[in-house]
ZAMARGU-4260 file (C-alpha; in steps of 0.2 Angstrom, whole numbers, plus 5000, padded with zeros to 4 digits):
<rodrens>
0) 4789/5345/5296 | 4795/5360/5284 | 4811/5356/5275 | 4821/5371/5269 | 4838/5371/5260
5) 4849/5385/5256 | 4855/5387/5238 | 4865/5399/5228 | 4856/5407/5213 | 4863/5418/5199
10) 4851/5431/5194 | 4847/5429/5176 | 4846/5448/5173 | 4862/5455/5182 | 4872/5439/5185
15) 4874/5442/5204 | 4875/5426/5214 | 4866/5426/5231 | 4859/5413/5243 | 4841/5409/5244
20) 4830/5397/5254 | 4821/5384/5244 | 4807/5374/5252 | 4805/5356/5248 | 4791/5353/5261
25) 4779/5365/5270 | 4769/5360/5286 | 4756/5373/5287 | 4750/5368/5304 | 4767/5371/5311
30) 4772/5385/5300 | 4757/5395/5295 | 4768/5409/5288 | 4773/5397/5274 | 4755/5394/5269
35) 4754/5413/5268 | 4770/5413/5257 | 4761/5401/5245 | 4745/5411/5245 | 4754/5427/5241
40) 4764/5417/5227 | 4781/5421/5236 | 4787/5403/5241 | 4802/5398/5231 | 4803/5415/5222
45) 4820/5422/5220 | 4822/5441/5224 | 4838/5449/5218 | 4845/5461/5230 | 4856/5469/5216
50) 4843/5473/5202 | 4826/5469/5210 | 4823/5455/5198 | 4811/5442/5204 | 4806/5425/5197
55) 4800/5408/5203 | 4812/5394/5206 | 4804/5378/5199 | 4806/5366/5214 | 4794/5352/5219
60) 4785/5356/5236 | 4775/5345/5247 | 4762/5355/5257 | 4753/5347/5271 | 4740/5352/5283
65) 4739/5342/5299 | 4723/5350/5305 | 4714/5348/5288 | 4722/5331/5286 | 4727/5334/5267
70) 4743/5336/5257 | 4747/5343/5240 | 4762/5339/5230 | 4768/5351/5217 | 4778/5342/5204
75) 4792/5353/5196 | 4794/5351/5177 | 4811/5343/5179 | 4805/5330/5192 | 4790/5326/5180
80) 4802/5319/5167 | 4814/5311/5180 | 4812/5292/5183 | 4821/5295/5199 | 4806/5305/5205
85) 4795/5291/5203 | 4805/5279/5214 | 4794/5283/5229 | 4778/5282/5220 | 4766/5267/5217
90) 4758/5265/5200 | 4743/5274/5207 | 4753/5289/5213 | 4753/5286/5231 | 4769/5288/5241
95) 4779/5273/5247 | 4785/5274/5265 | 4796/5262/5275 | 4786/5251/5287 | 4790/5261/5303
100) 4784/5277/5295 | 4769/5268/5289 | 4765/5262/5306 | 4768/5279/5314 | 4757/5288/5302
105) 4743/5276/5305 | 4744/5279/5324 | 4745/5298/5322 | 4731/5299/5309 | 4743/5304/5296
110) 4738/5291/5283 | 4733/5306/5271 | 4752/5309/5268 | 4752/5293/5258 | 4739/5301/5246
115) 4745/5318/5240 | 4734/5328/5228 | 4747/5331/5214 | 4747/5348/5205 | 4758/5354/5191
120) 4759/5373/5195 | 4761/5383/5211 | 4745/5392/5206 | 4736/5376/5205 | 4743/5372/5223
125) 4737/5389/5229 | 4719/5386/5222 | 4718/5368/5229 | 4723/5375/5247 | 4710/5388/5245
130) 4697/5375/5240 | 4701/5364/5255 | 4700/5380/5266 | 4683/5384/5259 | 4677/5366/5261
135) 4682/5367/5280 | 4674/5383/5282 | 4657/5380/5272 | 4656/5362/5269 | 4644/5350/5279
140) 4648/5337/5292 | 4641/5321/5286 | 4640/5304/5296 | 4646/5290/5285 | 4637/5274/5289
</rodrens>
């Protein structure tokens, strides 16, 4: 599921306040246009309608691809330093879910959601998504015995 939220942002250039949509989670299978926003480096970017200023808003984002069965977690700088951010992570960096969610993920093949690939810049997220896309396109199928 893709999770947007609306926030008021004050332009650092002209001090105009306007609302923008911040994304906390992007499901590329359900909302492919959001994948394109990431690839075009436009997701969570503030565009001032008054003075044309644009700048990234540093916000943690979970990207998941149900078809490719992978997810990537961008960790914002503020979250990286916040003990509260780590409340839902194990010491190995996997996500902790409640028992019902864990059971549902297992039945639906969503176990990959518990093991996100962590990145520390949106550019790194973009590159990892492209890497996985190229793996899907050019990689080989291998039978694991």
